C-alpha positions, 0 to 999 in steps of 0.5 A: 499499500502507498505510504502517506508522505505529506498533507497539503492544506490550501490556504489564502494566507500562509503567514496566518495558517503556517504558525497555527498548524505548526502549533496544532501539529507540533511540527516545526516550520523548516528553517528556510520557510521560518525566515521567510515567514519572519521577513514576510518574503514568501513568493505569492505561490510559495508553500510553507513546509512543516516537517518532523525533524525525526522523520516519523510523521508526514510533512504538512504543506501550507500552500497558497491557492486562490480562489478558494471555495469556503471551508472544507479544503481539508479535514483532520481528525486529531487526538489530544488531551485537555492541555493540548485542546487549550493550546489549540484554542490559544493558537487561534482555533474556535469551537464549531460544535461539541459532539458526544465523542469529540469537538469540531474546531475551525482554524483561523480561515474556517477549515474544520477539524476534529479533536478527539480526547485520548480516551475516546481515540479509536483507529476507526474514522469518526467522521 
């Protein structure tokens, strides 16, 4: 079977979403892109790469795309505890709705994702 290599999140503003998704995924922005974010010097079509230094997790790319339809350009199901939920909210997520087993959140551009408590985590999809 093919192996998941990366996840691409199409966005309007990588300056807004790269730091957000870096916090949420725990993946750092690669050095070259970190400098460009700080200097606000990305080319208009330039993507930002989040990468696990240990190489154990897939890359995440924040890729500018316009025009974009409304929210729904990606949907991730993440597992986290109360502390991680607080960090996600502090990073800029908003609660869309609370469900019995998980919470639906939105990133700063309105893309929805789910946060499942660790004690509710199940390898089967929940969406």
